[in-house]
N, C-alpha and C positions, 0 to 999 in steps of 0.2 A: 674403557678400562675402569674397573671398579675399585682398585687398590693402588696405592702409591707404588708398591713393589712391582706392579704390572708394567710400569714405564721403564724402558731400557736404560734411561739415564740413572735410575736408582741403583743399577748394578755397578756403575763406574763411580758415582758420587752417592754412596749410601746415606740414608737419613738416620741421624741419631735421634731425631724427634719427629717421627712420621706423622704426628698429629698437627704439626705446624706447616705454614706455607713454606715451600721450598723455593729459595731464590738461587738461580744459577747466573752468575754475573761476575763483573770485575768493576773496580771503581773508576770507570771512564765517564765522560760526560753523559752518555746514554745510560750506562749502568747505574749511576748514582741516583737517577730519577726514581728507580724502584726502591733502593735502599733508604733514601731520604723519606719517601712516602711511607714505607713500612715503619721507620723510626718515628715519624710524625704521628701516625695513627695508633701506634702501640699494638698493632696486630702481631701475634706471635709468629715468628718466622725463623728459618734456619738458612744461613747463607752458605753457598758453595762457590769457591773460587774457580772460575773458568779462565784459564790462562790463554789469552788470545795470541800471545807471542809464541806459544808452543802449539798453536793451531788446534787447540782443544775444541773450538767451536765447529770444527769440521770432522770430528770423530763421529762414528756411526751412532753412538749413544746420544750425543748432543743433537745431531741432525734429525733423529727420531722425534725430538721435542720441538726443534725449530729448523725446518728444512732450509731456511734462509741463512743459517749458520752465523747468527749474530746474537750478542747479549744485549739486554737481559732477557731471561725467560723465567717463568714461575710455574709451579704446580701447587694448586690449592687443594689439599685432600678433602676439604669441606666446601666444595663448590656448590653451585646451584643444585637444589634437590638433594644435597648431602653427598653428591658424587664428585670425584676428583675432576678438577678443571685445569688443563694446561694452557698457558698463554705465552705468546711472544709478541714483540713490538712494544716499545716502552710506553707509547701513548695509550694503547689498549690496556696495558697493565695499570697505568695510572687511573684510567676511567673505572676499571673493574674494582680496584682497591678503594677508590673514593666511594663507589656505590656500596661496597661491602661494609665499609666502616661508617658510612654516613657522614663523611667529613671531607672538607676541602673542595667541595663542589656545591654551588647553590642549589637549593630546593626549587626556587622559582624557575619556571621553564625558560623564560627569556634570558635570565642571567646565567642559567646553566649553559645555554647554547652560546652565549657570549664568551663564557669561560672556555668552552671547547674550541671556539674560533681562535682564541689566543694560544691554546695548546697546539692547534694545527699550525699556527704561525711559527712556533718553535720547530715543530717536526719538519715542515716543508721548507723553511727558509733559514732560520738561525742555525740549526744543526748542520745541514749540508754546507752552507757557506763558511761558517766558522771552521768546520773541519777541513775545508780546502785551504783556508789560510794556514792552519796548522801543518798540512802536508807540504805546502810550498815555502813556508817560513822556517820550519824546524826539521822536517823529515826529509825523505828522498828528494822531494821537489826542490829543496834548497839548492841543490847542485845544478839545477837547470840553468843554462846560460840565458835563455829567453825569460825575462822577468815579466812579460806581459800577463801570463796566467796569474801570477801572484798579485799583480796590481789589479786585475779584474776582480779577484775575490776580496781583496782589501777594500776596494771601492764599494762593493756590494755590502760588505760587512759594516762599513761606516754608515751606509744608507739604512741598513736594518737597525743598527744601534740608534739612529736618529728616529726611526719609527717607534722603537721601544721607549726612547727618551720622551717623545711627544705623548705617548700613552700614559707615562708615569708623571707627567706634569700635573701637580696638584693631587696626586694619588700616592698612597702609602705602598700599595701593592697593585698588581696589574688590574685587579678587579676592584680597586678602591680600598675600602677598609678591610676587605676579606682576602686573606691569604689562601690561595687555591692551588690546584694542580698546574695552573698556568705558570705560577711562580716556581713551583717545584721543578717543572720541566725545563725552565729557562736558566735558573740560577747556576747550575753546574756548567752549562755551556759558556756563559759570560765569564764566570770565574776562570775556566780553563783557557779561554782566549787570551786573557791578560796575564796568566801565570804560566802554566805549562807550555802553551804555544808561544809565549814570549812576544806577544803582539801588542802590548799596551801602547807603546809609542807609535807603532805602525798604523794602528786604527785611530790614533789620537783620542784615546779613551777619556782623557780629562775634559774633552769638549762635552761629554754627556753626563752632566752633573746629576740629573735625575736617576739615570741608570746606576751611577756610582753609589748614590745614597741608598737606592733599593738593594743593591748587591751587599752593601755593608749591613743593612738590616737583616737580609736573608742569612748571611754568614754568621750573624750573632745568635741565630736560633740553635740551641743545643742539638736538636734532632738533625739539622743540616750538617753541623760539624761531625756528628757521628756517622751520618749517612755517606759523607764524602770519603770516608775511609773504609767502607764496607762494600764487598769483600776486597781487602787489600792483600798485597803479596807479603806483608809483614816487614 
């Protein structure tokens, strides 16, 4: 596809600024990875709210962009070679935007891969486990009489918080002095676990002093505060 208007999603969520990166998302823990990153980098973008509660991720237009039916997704009208590039999966989006902006990922090859390692730690472990705690503690799973699934995910979430806490011992950010996409990927999930998922006491969050201090530093960043609300339902 050579123009933004060639993408089916443009018909349902038309661009007011077709020269900007188009963000299709909602301010969930996965969705805010992209919006925080865009706010941090200053790359021009236009957000479109995709209402997952109205099943908009399973419309034909959205599935043409992301066949997996999940947010976030983006279209960069000025992708590699000047051609539009469509991307889904929040980790891939973070890596792409980091390279495009030349920010929040180390240039040194060894440190770059170490950063990607911690990005994948969030993608493979923190996100799925914390999400299950949310399901069993706040949503439909809360009504399950058998509490063993909840306890399994609570225990694993505590373990993962311990891993993160150990990594942050003596470090300001996950990569030390450098704030990176590893932090951007993880902040929203930790924040969501202890706020929206109402699991602060459940996971004994106060035990993880390094994580708590890191989260406070992250939430103090203006771009993080903006990104956590984009795109919101209003």
